[in-house]
C-alpha angles and dihedrals in degrees: 000000000000119000117245119262115273112264092246091056091048091050092049092048092052091047092050091049092048092051092049091049091047091049092049091050091050091052091048092051091046091049092050091048091051092050091050090049092051091047089052092049093045096039095109090053093045098043101030106018092173089072094064114132119277122259090226119086122218129011132116110322091216091055091043090054089048091052091052089048091052092050091048087065101030103038109014096167136111093256103036096163090061101042125115128203107285096030105281117125139212126228099216132049098191088125139347105298094224093203114156105220121194117259106227102185145016130048093316095052112146094032126090134236134212091201110142143165135026092315096038093235117183117237094246091047091048092053090052094046095043091052088056106034112015111117090226097046121135134205089264109079090202089067088069089080090073098041120120119272092195121150089255093050092047089056095044095049096046093045090052090047093052090046092053107099092190093057093056100023083231138087096236095182091052091049090052092048087056090053095250095142099144094052089050093050089048091051092050095046091089087065101032104034096193097065095102102269101058135089097265110046119169139191091285097052099086092045095055101092092053091041090053091055092053092047091048091056089052093048093047090051092049091050093048090241097115111160116251112266111265095017113134116256123206114250122231112260 
């Protein structure tokens, strides 16, 4: 029969085991804390994926925040640039997919829609916009049919459209700088019907003014144009 371990060995063994257990617990706690931190950082993308940052760099931060607000309501999916009306998606963005997907609810139920991409632009509307604003446009408007519908080009075209005062008979960026978010959303509801004043509102519609304000702070920070602390900010009206 073997003799029991000396008391010093037993004490050391217990101490080593306790340290290992303590170290493992610390790593587990640290790992859980890191996961919670990442979830907090990524929460807009996980909860409202349509608000993910634009592919395009530059531009007016107020218009960029508006574009992210529009897509939160119109294309709130993980791959908004690829989504079709109804939720299906396309694998390539070489050009506007021009697929007429059935409308299953709302006042246009029974019809179909060619709306596609982050901003759910109809094929006919895209051809018109691309012939005006696409960076690769030509003098022949028919060439717009073959122009790229890439994520970058979707952003560029819609940003240029929103920045065009003549197109809207309104300086949208100036209105947003004055804090007039609700009037802008109302004006755009004829084009994007889910913005709170159109015919097809959804669960996101009433949240959009507040969401815009949060996205604007993010865009101002990204542009390095963060307002001075304590400076008054216009409220959404």
